[in-house]
Backbone as a printed PyTorch tensor [residue, N CA C, xyz], in Angstrom:
tensor([[[ 15.6280,   6.6700,  11.3130],
         [ 16.0960,   7.2080,  12.5860],
         [ 14.9160,   7.3040,  13.5580]],

        [[ 15.1140,   6.7850,  14.7350],
         [ 14.0700,   6.8080,  15.7550],
         [ 13.9960,   8.1640,  16.4490]],

        [[ 12.7920,   8.6250,  16.7630],
         [ 12.6810,   9.8490,  17.5630],
         [ 13.3540,   9.6470,  18.9250]],

        [[ 14.2480,  10.5530,  19.2920],
         [ 15.0100,  10.4030,  20.5350],
         [ 14.2740,  10.9450,  21.7530]],

        [[ 13.1400,  11.6430,  21.5310],
         [ 12.3880,  12.1990,  22.6610],
         [ 11.3210,  11.2380,  23.1800]],

        [[ 11.3190,  10.0040,  22.6800],
         [ 10.3430,   9.0030,  23.0960],
         [ 11.0120,   7.9270,  23.9310]],

        [[ 10.1850,   7.2070,  24.7050],
         [ 10.6090,   6.0030,  25.4100],
         [  9.8830,   4.8320,  24.7600]],

        [[ 10.5130,   3.6630,  24.7770],
         [ 10.0070,   2.5140,  24.0370],
         [  9.8730,   1.2870,  24.9330]],

        [[  8.9490,   0.3820,  24.5510],
         [  8.8210,  -0.8960,  25.2460],
         [  9.4300,  -2.0000,  24.3940]],

        [[  9.6960,  -3.1200,  25.0140],
         [ 10.1750,  -4.2990,  24.2860],
         [  9.0630,  -4.8970,  23.4230]],

        [[  7.8250,  -4.4590,  23.6580],
         [  6.6710,  -4.9290,  22.8860],
         [  6.3520,  -3.9780,  21.7310]],

        [[  7.1920,  -2.9550,  21.5430],
         [  7.1460,  -2.0630,  20.3820],
         [  6.0930,  -0.9570,  20.4550]],

        [[  5.7870,  -0.5080,  21.6780],
         [  5.0130,   0.7160,  21.8410],
         [  5.9760,   1.8440,  22.1930]],

        [[  5.5110,   3.0810,  21.9880],
         [  6.2990,   4.2460,  22.4010],
         [  5.4280,   5.1550,  23.2550]],

        [[  6.0930,   5.9650,  24.0610],
         [  5.3940,   6.9740,  24.8490],
         [  6.2140,   8.2610,  24.8150]],

        [[  5.5200,   9.3740,  24.6300],
         [  6.1440,  10.6900,  24.7350],
         [  5.6090,  11.3200,  26.0130]],

        [[  6.4860,  11.5020,  26.9860],
         [  6.0890,  12.0650,  28.2700],
         [  6.2100,  13.5830,  28.2010]],

        [[  5.1090,  14.2440,  28.5480],
         [  5.0510,  15.7090,  28.5220],
         [  4.4200,  16.1660,  29.8330]],

        [[  5.2640,  16.4570,  30.8190],
         [  4.7590,  16.8480,  32.1330],
         [  4.0540,  15.6850,  32.8010]],

        [[  2.7390,  15.8440,  33.0370],
         [  1.9630,  14.7810,  33.6890],
         [  1.1530,  13.9640,  32.6820]],

        [[  1.3760,  14.1970,  31.3840],
         [  0.6480,  13.4760,  30.3470],
         [  1.5940,  12.6370,  29.4950]],

        [[  1.0090,  11.6740,  28.8000],
         [  1.7800,  10.8440,  27.8840],
         [  0.9870,  10.6030,  26.6150]],

        [[  1.6730,  10.5710,  25.4960],
         [  1.0920,  10.2470,  24.1980],
         [  1.6710,   8.8930,  23.8080]],

        [[  0.8170,   7.9530,  23.3840],
         [  1.2410,   6.5680,  23.1570],
         [  0.8920,   6.1250,  21.7480]],

        [[  1.8060,   5.3410,  21.1570],
         [  1.5640,   4.7480,  19.8480],
         [  2.4000,   3.4990,  19.6880]],

        [[  2.4170,   2.9520,  18.4720],
         [  3.2990,   1.8160,  18.1880],
         [  4.4320,   2.2900,  17.2880]],

        [[  5.5220,   1.5700,  17.3420],
         [  6.7210,   1.9810,  16.6250],
         [  6.6190,   1.6940,  15.1230]],

        [[  7.4880,   2.3130,  14.3780],
         [  7.5830,   2.0600,  12.9510],
         [  7.9020,   0.5880,  12.7010]],

        [[  8.7790,   0.0210,  13.5210],
         [  9.0970,  -1.4070,  13.3870],
         [  7.8300,  -2.2520,  13.5370]],

        [[  7.0110,  -1.9570,  14.5540],
         [  5.7870,  -2.7280,  14.7980],
         [  4.8330,  -2.6360,  13.6120]],

        [[  4.6100,  -1.4270,  13.1080],
         [  3.6660,  -1.2880,  12.0010],
         [  4.1880,  -1.9740,  10.7440]],

        [[  5.5130,  -1.9570,  10.5330],
         [  6.0570,  -2.6110,   9.3370],
         [  5.9610,  -4.1310,   9.4420]],

        [[  6.1260,  -4.6670,  10.6520],
         [  5.9840,  -6.1060,  10.8570],
         [  4.5270,  -6.5510,  10.7270]],

        [[  3.6000,  -5.7040,  11.1530],
         [  2.1810,  -6.0320,  11.0600],
         [  1.6860,  -6.0240,   9.6240]],

        [[  2.2120,  -5.1350,   8.8130],
         [  1.6750,  -4.9410,   7.4720],
         [  0.5250,  -3.9490,   7.5270]],

        [[ -0.3260,  -3.9690,   6.5270],
         [ -1.4090,  -2.9920,   6.4180],
         [ -2.3930,  -3.1280,   7.5800]],

        [[ -2.4880,  -2.0820,   8.3970],
         [ -3.4130,  -2.0720,   9.5300],
         [ -4.8210,  -1.8090,   8.9940]],

        [[ -5.7700,  -2.6740,   9.3990],
         [ -7.1470,  -2.5640,   8.9120],
         [ -8.1480,  -2.2380,  10.0210]],

        [[ -7.7350,  -2.3720,  11.2900],
         [ -8.6580,  -2.1340,  12.3950],
         [ -7.8620,  -1.8760,  13.6600]],

        [[ -8.3760,  -0.9750,  14.4980],
         [ -7.7650,  -0.7380,  15.8010],
         [ -8.8830,  -0.5710,  16.8320]],

        [[ -8.7000,  -1.2080,  17.9850],
         [ -9.6560,  -1.1010,  19.0890],
         [ -8.9500,  -0.4020,  20.2400]],

        [[ -9.5040,   0.7360,  20.6620],
         [ -8.8930,   1.5520,  21.7070],
         [ -9.8500,   1.7120,  22.8900]],

        [[ -9.3190,   1.9430,  24.0790],
         [-10.1630,   2.0700,  25.2680],
         [-10.9130,   3.4030,  25.3040]],

        [[-11.9640,   3.4160,  26.1160],
         [-12.7510,   4.6380,  26.2760],
         [-12.0390,   5.5820,  27.2460]],

        [[-12.2090,   6.8940,  27.0570],
         [-11.6380,   7.8590,  28.0050],
         [-12.0940,   7.5650,  29.4330]],

        [[-11.2350,   7.9050,  30.3740],
         [-11.3950,   7.7080,  31.8090],
         [-11.0390,   6.2950,  32.2700]],

        [[-10.8050,   5.3640,  31.3390],
         [-10.3200,   4.0340,  31.7300],
         [ -8.9210,   4.1880,  32.3160]],

        [[ -8.5890,   3.3410,  33.2730],
         [ -7.2720,   3.3850,  33.9070],
         [ -6.5640,   2.0510,  33.6910]],

        [[ -5.2810,   2.1220,  33.3730],
         [ -4.4780,   0.9300,  33.1120],
         [ -3.1460,   1.0350,  33.8370]],

        [[ -2.6620,  -0.1090,  34.2970],
         [ -1.3310,  -0.1820,  34.8920],
         [ -0.3080,  -0.4180,  33.7840]],

        [[  0.9480,  -0.1550,  34.1060],
         [  2.0240,  -0.3910,  33.1440],
         [  1.9830,  -1.8460,  32.6850]],

        [[  2.0450,  -2.0640,  31.3820],
         [  2.0640,  -3.3360,  30.6780],
         [  0.7110,  -4.0440,  30.6250]],

        [[ -0.3810,  -3.3800,  31.0810],
         [ -1.7260,  -3.9100,  30.8510],
         [ -2.0240,  -3.8390,  29.3540]],

        [[ -2.8340,  -4.7720,  28.8630],
         [ -3.3280,  -4.6980,  27.4960],
         [ -4.4120,  -3.6220,  27.4700]],

        [[ -4.2510,  -2.6310,  26.5700],
         [ -5.2280,  -1.5450,  26.4900],
         [ -6.0020,  -1.5190,  25.1880]],

        [[ -5.6580,  -2.3760,  24.2580],
         [ -6.3480,  -2.3820,  22.9740],
         [ -5.7880,  -3.4490,  22.0590]],

        [[ -6.2620,  -3.3950,  20.8120],
         [ -5.8750,  -4.3800,  19.8070],
         [ -5.6650,  -3.6620,  18.4840]],

        [[ -4.6560,  -4.1020,  17.7530],
         [ -4.4740,  -3.6330,  16.3880],
         [ -4.5020,  -4.8650,  15.4800]],

        [[ -5.2750,  -4.7400,  14.3990],
         [ -5.4420,  -5.8610,  13.4800],
         [ -4.9290,  -5.4460,  12.1050]],

        [[ -4.1490,  -6.3380,  11.5110],
         [ -3.6240,  -6.0740,  10.1710],
         [ -4.0190,  -7.2280,   9.2550]],

        [[ -3.6010,  -7.1300,   8.0150],
         [ -3.8850,  -8.2120,   7.0760],
         [ -3.1300,  -9.4810,   7.4710]],

        [[ -2.0820,  -9.3510,   8.2970],
         [ -1.2550, -10.4980,   8.6820],
         [ -1.5380, -11.0360,  10.0800]],

        [[ -1.9680, -10.1750,  11.0170],
         [ -2.0270, -10.6020,  12.4150],
         [ -2.9310,  -9.6980,  13.2490]],

        [[ -3.2850, -10.2050,  14.4200],
         [ -3.9640,  -9.4090,  15.4390],
         [ -3.0020,  -9.3340,  16.6200]],

        [[ -2.7320,  -8.1260,  17.1010],
         [ -1.7650,  -7.9460,  18.1790],
         [ -2.3600,  -7.1140,  19.3010]],

        [[ -2.0570,  -7.5140,  20.5400],
         [ -2.4370,  -6.7200,  21.6960],
         [ -1.5570,  -5.4820,  21.7840]],

        [[ -2.1100,  -4.4300,  22.3690],
         [ -1.3770,  -3.1960,  22.6390],
         [ -1.1340,  -3.1160,  24.1420]],

        [[  0.1010,  -2.8290,  24.5420],
         [  0.4780,  -2.7990,  25.9480],
         [  0.7940,  -1.3760,  26.4000]],

        [[  0.3220,  -1.0330,  27.5960],
         [  0.5930,   0.2900,  28.1710],
         [  2.0650,   0.4000,  28.5310]],

        [[  2.7760,   1.3410,  27.9260],
         [  4.1860,   1.5100,  28.2950],
         [  4.3370,   2.0680,  29.7090]],

        [[  3.2960,   2.7390,  30.1780],
         [  3.3590,   3.4130,  31.4700],
         [  1.9210,   3.5310,  31.9950]],

        [[  1.7500,   3.4230,  33.2980],
         [  0.4100,   3.4470,  33.8580],
         [ -0.2340,   4.8210,  33.7940]],

        [[ -1.5690,   4.8190,  33.6580],
         [ -2.2760,   6.0860,  33.6570],
         [ -3.7340,   5.9570,  33.2710]],

        [[ -4.3990,   7.1130,  33.2200],
         [ -5.8150,   7.1900,  32.8810],
         [ -5.9580,   7.7790,  31.4880]],

        [[ -6.8110,   7.1690,  30.6860],
         [ -7.0220,   7.6290,  29.3160],
         [ -7.6860,   9.0040,  29.3300]],

        [[ -7.0390,   9.9640,  28.6800],
         [ -7.6110,  11.3040,  28.5000],
         [ -8.4000,  11.3370,  27.1960]],

        [[ -7.7840,  10.7990,  26.1350],
         [ -8.4400,  10.7760,  24.8270],
         [ -7.8380,   9.6650,  23.9880]],

        [[ -8.5360,   9.3540,  22.9230],
         [ -8.0480,   8.3570,  21.9780],
         [ -8.1530,   8.9370,  20.5740]],

        [[ -7.3820,   8.3900,  19.6830],
         [ -7.3440,   8.8960,  18.3110],
         [ -8.4890,   8.2670,  17.5180]],

        [[ -9.6810,   8.8700,  17.6430],
         [-10.8700,   8.3160,  16.9900],
         [-10.7840,   8.3420,  15.4720]],

        [[ -9.8930,   9.1420,  14.9080],
         [ -9.7600,   9.1670,  13.4460],
         [ -9.2660,   7.8190,  12.9150]],

        [[ -8.6590,   7.0100,  13.7890],
         [ -8.1700,   5.6940,  13.3620],
         [ -9.3040,   4.7180,  13.0740]],

        [[-10.5010,   5.0050,  13.6000],
         [-11.6520,   4.1390,  13.3410],
         [-11.9120,   4.0420,  11.8410]],

        [[-11.8480,   5.1750,  11.1550],
         [-12.1210,   5.2010,   9.7180],
         [-10.8510,   5.2390,   8.8810]],

        [[ -9.7120,   5.5200,   9.5240],
         [ -8.4410,   5.6180,   8.7970],
         [ -7.3190,   4.8980,   9.5560]],

        [[ -7.4630,   3.5840,   9.7940],
         [ -6.4310,   2.8700,  10.5530],
         [ -5.0740,   2.8630,   9.8580]],

        [[ -5.0690,   3.1260,   8.5570],
         [ -3.8130,   3.1540,   7.8050],
         [ -2.8820,   4.2720,   8.2550]],

        [[ -3.4070,   5.2510,   9.0200],
         [ -2.5470,   6.3090,   9.5680],
         [ -1.4360,   5.7160,  10.4350]],

        [[ -1.7150,   4.5640,  11.0500],
         [ -0.6930,   3.9030,  11.8700],
         [  0.4890,   3.5080,  10.9960]],

        [[  0.2130,   3.0100,   9.7870],
         [  1.2850,   2.6480,   8.8610],
         [  1.9700,   3.8760,   8.2860]],

        [[  1.1930,   4.8860,   7.9800],
         [  1.7200,   6.0580,   7.2840],
         [  2.5400,   6.9700,   8.1930]],

        [[  2.1520,   7.0990,   9.4560],
         [  2.7850,   8.0740,  10.3440],
         [  2.6980,   7.5900,  11.8010]],

        [[  3.4240,   6.5050,  12.1360],
         [  3.2750,   5.9170,  13.4720],
         [  3.6760,   6.8400,  14.6220]],

        [[  4.5420,   7.8220,  14.3690],
         [  4.9820,   8.7430,  15.4210],
         [  4.2510,  10.0850,  15.3800]],

        [[  3.3100,  10.2260,  14.4580],
         [  2.5690,  11.4800,  14.3130],
         [  1.0710,  11.2270,  14.3220]],

        [[  0.4310,  11.3430,  13.1450],
         [ -1.0240,  11.1870,  13.0460],
         [ -1.5100,   9.7950,  13.4410]],

        [[ -0.6180,   8.8260,  13.5190],
         [ -0.9960,   7.4660,  13.8900],
         [ -0.9180,   7.1800,  15.3790]],

        [[ -0.8200,   8.2260,  16.2140],
         [ -0.8190,   8.0140,  17.6690],
         [ -2.1110,   7.3160,  18.0750]],

        [[ -2.0810,   6.6450,  19.2300],
         [ -3.2330,   5.8580,  19.6700],
         [ -4.0280,   6.5260,  20.7890]],

        [[ -3.3670,   6.8090,  21.9240],
         [ -4.0700,   7.3570,  23.0820],
         [ -3.2260,   8.4060,  23.7790]],

        [[ -3.9210,   9.2880,  24.5120],
         [ -3.2740,  10.2390,  25.4200],
         [ -3.6880,   9.8540,  26.8280]],

        [[ -2.7410,   9.8920,  27.7640],
         [ -3.0410,   9.5180,  29.1380],
         [ -2.5570,  10.5810,  30.1200]],

        [[ -3.1910,  10.5770,  31.2890],
         [ -2.6710,  11.3040,  32.4440],
         [ -1.8730,  10.2780,  33.2160]],

        [[ -0.5800,  10.5390,  33.3970],
         [  0.3100,   9.5830,  34.0390],
         [ -0.0710,   9.3560,  35.4970]],

        [[  0.0950,   8.1060,  35.9560],
         [ -0.0390,   7.8210,  37.3820],
         [  0.9120,   8.7220,  38.1550]],

        [[  0.5060,   9.1240,  39.3420],
         [  1.3640,   9.9750,  40.1730],
         [  2.7190,   9.3380,  40.4400]],

        [[  2.7440,   8.0270,  40.5910],
         [  3.9930,   7.3210,  40.9050],
         [  4.4880,   6.5030,  39.7110]],

        [[  4.3040,   7.0480,  38.5090],
         [  4.7190,   6.2940,  37.3240],
         [  6.2250,   6.0380,  37.3470]],

        [[  6.5980,   4.9490,  36.6710],
         [  8.0010,   4.5540,  36.6310],
         [  8.3930,   4.2880,  35.1840]],

        [[  9.2830,   5.0950,  34.6510],
         [  9.7410,   4.9240,  33.2730],
         [ 11.0680,   4.1670,  33.2070]],

        [[ 11.5350,   3.6420,  34.3530],
         [ 12.8430,   2.9800,  34.3880],
         [ 12.9140,   1.7330,  33.5090]],

        [[ 11.7790,   1.0510,  33.3190],
         [ 11.7740,  -0.1690,  32.5060],
         [ 11.7260,   0.1160,  31.0140]],

        [[ 11.5240,   1.3700,  30.6450],
         [ 11.4180,   1.7270,  29.2310],
         [ 12.7970,   1.9320,  28.6090]],

        [[ 12.8510,   1.7620,  27.3100],
         [ 14.1060,   1.8860,  26.5660],
         [ 14.2190,   3.2670,  25.9450]],

        [[ 15.4380,   3.7770,  25.8540],
         [ 15.6370,   4.9950,  25.0760],
         [ 15.8050,   4.5890,  23.6100]],

        [[ 15.9550,   5.5560,  22.7260],
         [ 15.9940,   5.2530,  21.2870],
         [ 17.1740,   4.3500,  20.9220]],

        [[ 18.3310,   4.5430,  21.5480],
         [ 19.4850,   3.6890,  21.2450],
         [ 19.2630,   2.2550,  21.7010]],

        [[ 18.6930,   2.0880,  22.8920],
         [ 18.4190,   0.7420,  23.4000],
         [ 17.3640,   0.0390,  22.5430]],

        [[ 16.3500,   0.7880,  22.1210],
         [ 15.3080,   0.1870,  21.2900],
         [ 15.8740,  -0.1970,  19.9150]],

        [[ 16.7110,   0.6630,  19.3650],
         [ 17.3250,   0.3630,  18.0700],
         [ 18.1650,  -0.9140,  18.1600]],

        [[ 18.8920,  -1.0850,  19.2550],
         [ 19.6760,  -2.3100,  19.4690],
         [ 18.7540,  -3.5270,  19.5390]],

        [[ 17.6260,  -3.3990,  20.2500],
         [ 16.6610,  -4.4850,  20.3390],
         [ 16.1650,  -4.8920,  18.9570]],

        [[ 15.7670,  -3.9210,  18.1400],
         [ 15.2580,  -4.2080,  16.8020],
         [ 16.3510,  -4.8340,  15.9370]],

        [[ 17.5780,  -4.3140,  16.0240],
         [ 18.6760,  -4.8950,  15.2410],
         [ 18.9400,  -6.3270,  15.6480]],

        [[ 18.8390,  -6.6230,  16.9470],
         [ 19.0450,  -7.9960,  17.4360],
         [ 17.9590,  -8.9330,  16.9000]],

        [[ 16.7490,  -8.4240,  16.7190],
         [ 15.6680,  -9.2450,  16.1840],
         [ 15.9230,  -9.6370,  14.7220]],

        [[ 16.7130,  -8.8310,  14.0270],
         [ 17.0200,  -9.0820,  12.6240],
         [ 18.3020,  -9.8550,  12.4080]],

        [[ 19.0270, -10.1480,  13.4880],
         [ 20.3040, -10.8520,  13.2880],
         [ 20.1850, -12.3300,  13.6150]]])
């Protein structure tokens, strides 16, 4: 069951919007398709990205994938524990495996993001 308090991208990232901040990670579907995550590259705090900019890379035993910003903003912090424990992404993609925290752009737009039902339909369509 997908967390219903998150918004999702078609590229399999999620964002939890909390006031003027956002917490970003990759979905359970993304981590399962990647396989065992062995490395993650995240941006430095204070970096600014527009919606759908590449903000980092996740590397697994199967593939290297770009990470896309679900929503524009400035990096407040990153999950540095992933440097030594990238497997947290596989173990808890919606919890301890979060990637970055951002301050949302003043004029952010979440209209292009999917809710949990829309994202679930997208994933089911990928399997049919």
